[in-house]
C-alpha positions in Angstrom: 96.3 8.7 134.8 99.8 9.5 134.5 100.8 10.4 138.0 104.5 11.5 136.6 103.6 13.9 133.7 103.5 17.6 134.6 101.8 20.1 132.3 102.5 23.3 132.1 100.7 25.3 130.8 99.2 29.4 130.2 98.8 32.3 127.7 101.3 32.7 125.4 105.0 34.8 126.1 104.4 33.9 129.6 107.4 31.7 129.8 106.3 28.0 130.1 109.2 26.9 127.4 112.3 29.2 128.8 111.2 27.1 132.2 110.7 23.8 130.2 113.7 24.2 128.6 115.5 25.3 132.5 114.0 21.4 134.1 115.1 19.6 131.0 119.0 21.0 132.0 118.2 19.8 135.7 117.4 16.9 134.5 113.4 16.3 133.7 112.3 14.5 130.8 110.0 17.6 129.0 108.5 17.0 125.9 108.0 20.1 124.2 104.8 21.8 122.6 103.7 20.8 119.1 102.0 23.7 118.1 105.3 25.8 117.9 106.4 22.9 115.4 103.6 22.2 113.7 103.9 25.8 112.0 107.3 25.2 111.7 106.9 22.2 110.2 103.8 24.1 108.3 105.6 27.6 107.2 108.3 25.6 105.9 106.0 22.9 103.5 104.2 25.9 102.9 101.4 23.6 104.2 97.7 25.4 105.8 97.5 23.3 109.3 98.3 26.8 110.3 96.3 28.7 113.3 95.7 32.0 110.4 95.3 29.5 108.0 93.1 26.5 108.8 92.5 26.6 112.7 90.2 23.3 113.1 93.2 20.6 110.4 96.0 22.3 113.3 93.5 21.7 116.1 93.8 18.5 114.9 97.3 17.9 114.0 98.2 19.3 117.8 96.1 16.5 119.0 97.6 13.9 117.0 101.1 15.1 117.8 100.2 15.3 121.2 98.1 11.2 121.8 101.6 10.3 120.4 103.6 11.7 122.4 101.4 11.2 125.7 102.1 7.4 124.2 106.4 7.4 124.4 106.5 9.4 127.4 104.9 5.9 129.2 108.1 4.5 128.7 110.0 7.1 131.2 110.4 6.8 134.5 110.4 9.8 137.2 108.5 13.3 136.5 107.5 14.0 132.7 106.9 17.7 132.0 105.2 18.4 129.4 105.0 22.4 127.0 100.9 22.6 126.8 98.5 18.9 127.3 95.8 17.8 125.7 93.5 20.6 127.4 95.6 22.9 125.5 93.7 21.8 121.8 90.6 22.2 124.1 90.9 25.6 125.3 92.7 26.8 121.7 89.2 25.7 120.6 87.6 27.4 122.9 89.3 30.8 122.6 89.1 30.5 118.4 84.7 30.1 119.1 85.2 26.9 117.3 83.1 23.9 119.1 85.0 21.3 120.7 84.7 17.7 118.8 84.0 14.3 121.1 86.9 13.3 120.3 89.2 16.0 121.2 86.9 15.6 124.7 87.5 11.8 124.6 91.0 12.2 124.4 91.4 14.4 127.2 89.5 12.1 129.6 91.5 9.3 128.7 95.3 10.6 128.2 95.2 12.2 131.9 97.8 14.3 133.2 98.7 14.7 137.2 96.2 16.7 138.9 98.7 19.7 139.3 98.3 21.1 136.4 100.8 24.3 136.8 100.0 27.9 135.3 102.6 31.0 133.1 100.0 33.7 134.3 100.4 36.0 131.9 103.1 38.8 132.4 103.6 42.0 130.4 107.0 42.4 131.8 108.5 39.2 130.1 105.7 39.5 127.1 107.1 39.2 123.3 105.5 37.8 119.8 107.5 36.3 117.4 107.1 35.0 114.2 105.6 32.3 115.5 103.6 33.4 118.2 101.5 36.3 116.9 98.9 36.4 119.4 98.0 39.9 120.9 98.9 40.5 124.8 95.0 40.9 125.2 95.2 37.6 123.1 97.6 36.2 125.5 95.8 37.2 129.2 92.2 36.0 127.4 93.8 32.5 126.4 95.5 32.0 129.7 92.0 32.7 131.4 90.4 29.5 129.1 93.4 27.1 130.3 92.3 28.4 133.7 88.7 27.3 132.9 89.4 24.2 131.2 91.6 22.2 133.2 89.6 23.5 136.1 86.5 22.0 134.3 88.2 18.8 133.4 89.0 18.3 136.9 93.2 19.5 137.5 94.3 21.3 140.2 95.6 24.9 138.9 99.2 26.1 140.9 100.1 29.1 139.5 103.6 29.9 139.1 105.5 32.7 140.3 106.8 35.9 138.1 109.9 35.6 138.3 112.9 34.7 137.1 113.7 31.3 136.1 115.5 29.6 138.7 112.6 30.8 141.4 110.2 29.6 139.0 112.2 26.4 138.6 113.0 25.9 142.1 109.0 25.9 143.0 108.2 23.6 140.8 111.0 21.3 142.2 110.0 21.7 145.6 106.1 20.8 144.2 107.5 17.7 142.1 108.8 17.1 145.8 106.0 17.2 147.8 
């Protein structure tokens, strides 16, 4: 387990990436979400590893990228903030009604993060869709619930982020990391 690795999870459009960007601005090491990068790359090359084309291949790509990021982050000192973690992929597969292959579960058990996981709750007032985030409000709420269940089942403790502006959220995370 890497006690200095912290995950921010939740549904789409809940402000995770904005929070991560603010934490990076404040000097924290941050690891971007792999899913969005894969979508951009696959769309650019006309690939199939997309959540609306081949969900399992998309999940495999996320796992590969997240394991690489986890390994590379071992060299960083101080808190490292991840925009989603490996358990998010398990939650994604569950949400899609797909089986979680054993190697995904094994990766989630081996590549552990700090026991405290920050959950960005669904927040209707800030939810938006874009070309990469196509989920509906209902899907975003369901994603948040599945992430809470997935991390809890893996023994993580959920710390819900306040529904507040980015500076307040970042301050909340900084205070939690200082404890």
